[in-house]
C-alpha positions in Angstrom: 1.4 -11.7 -10.2 1.8 -9.3 -7.2 -1.8 -9.7 -6.2 -1.7 -13.5 -6.4 1.4 -13.5 -4.2 0.0 -11.1 -1.6 -3.3 -13.0 -1.5 -1.9 -16.4 -1.1 0.8 -15.6 1.4 0.2 -12.1 2.8 3.3 -10.1 3.4 4.0 -8.0 6.5 3.3 -4.9 4.4 2.9 -3.7 0.8 4.5 -0.8 -0.9 3.0 0.0 -4.3 3.0 2.8 -6.8 -0.2 4.6 -7.8 0.4 5.1 -11.5 1.2 1.7 -13.0 0.5 0.4 -16.5 -1.8 -2.6 -16.0 -3.5 -2.2 -12.7 -3.1 1.2 -10.9 -2.2 1.3 -7.2 -5.6 2.2 -6.0 -7.2 -0.7 -7.9 -4.5 -3.0 -6.5 -5.2 -1.7 -2.9 -9.0 -2.3 -3.5 -8.3 -5.8 -4.7 -6.1 -6.5 -1.6 -8.7 -5.2 0.8 -11.5 -7.0 -0.9 -9.6 -10.3 -0.9 -9.1 -10.1 2.9 -11.3 -7.4 4.5 -10.1 -8.4 8.0 -6.4 -8.0 7.1 -4.5 -5.4 9.0 -1.6 -5.5 6.5 -0.2 -2.0 6.1 -0.2 -0.6 2.6 1.9 2.3 1.5 1.0 4.1 -1.8 3.7 6.0 -3.6 3.4 8.6 -6.4 4.8 11.8 -7.8 1.2 13.1 -7.9 -0.8 14.7 -5.1 -2.6 12.2 -3.0 -6.1 11.0 -4.1 -8.8 13.2 -2.7 -11.7 10.8 -2.7 -12.8 7.8 -0.5 -9.7 5.9 -1.7 -7.8 6.9 1.4 -9.3 4.0 3.3 -7.6 1.6 0.9 -4.1 2.4 2.1 -2.4 3.3 5.4 0.0 6.0 4.2 0.7 8.0 1.1 4.2 9.2 0.2 5.2 11.5 -2.6 8.3 10.5 -4.6 11.1 10.7 -4.3 11.2 9.0 -0.9 14.4 8.3 1.0 15.0 4.6 1.6 15.6 5.3 5.3 12.3 7.2 5.7 10.4 4.4 3.9 12.0 1.7 6.1 11.2 3.6 9.3 7.6 4.0 8.2 7.3 0.3 7.3 8.7 -0.7 10.7 6.3 1.7 12.5 3.2 0.4 10.6 4.1 -3.2 11.0 4.8 -2.8 14.7 1.5 -0.9 15.1 -0.7 -3.7 13.8 0.1 -6.1 16.7 
């Protein structure tokens, strides 16, 4: 459902978890980037785990370890959205 929404009407940014039950966050990021390779939509990946250490880093713009303060997250979203113009 989230992928369909983000594909049909791209949001200003996406915040997703890494460890999710059906589709993990990296797969979700891969699907988003594949659906629209020219998109400059910022993607933030969240997890309690250490960041991925492979080529997956190109799939998202920023990685944050949980817990994340709402203020920090909002500041980051604003900065990333403003930077894509």
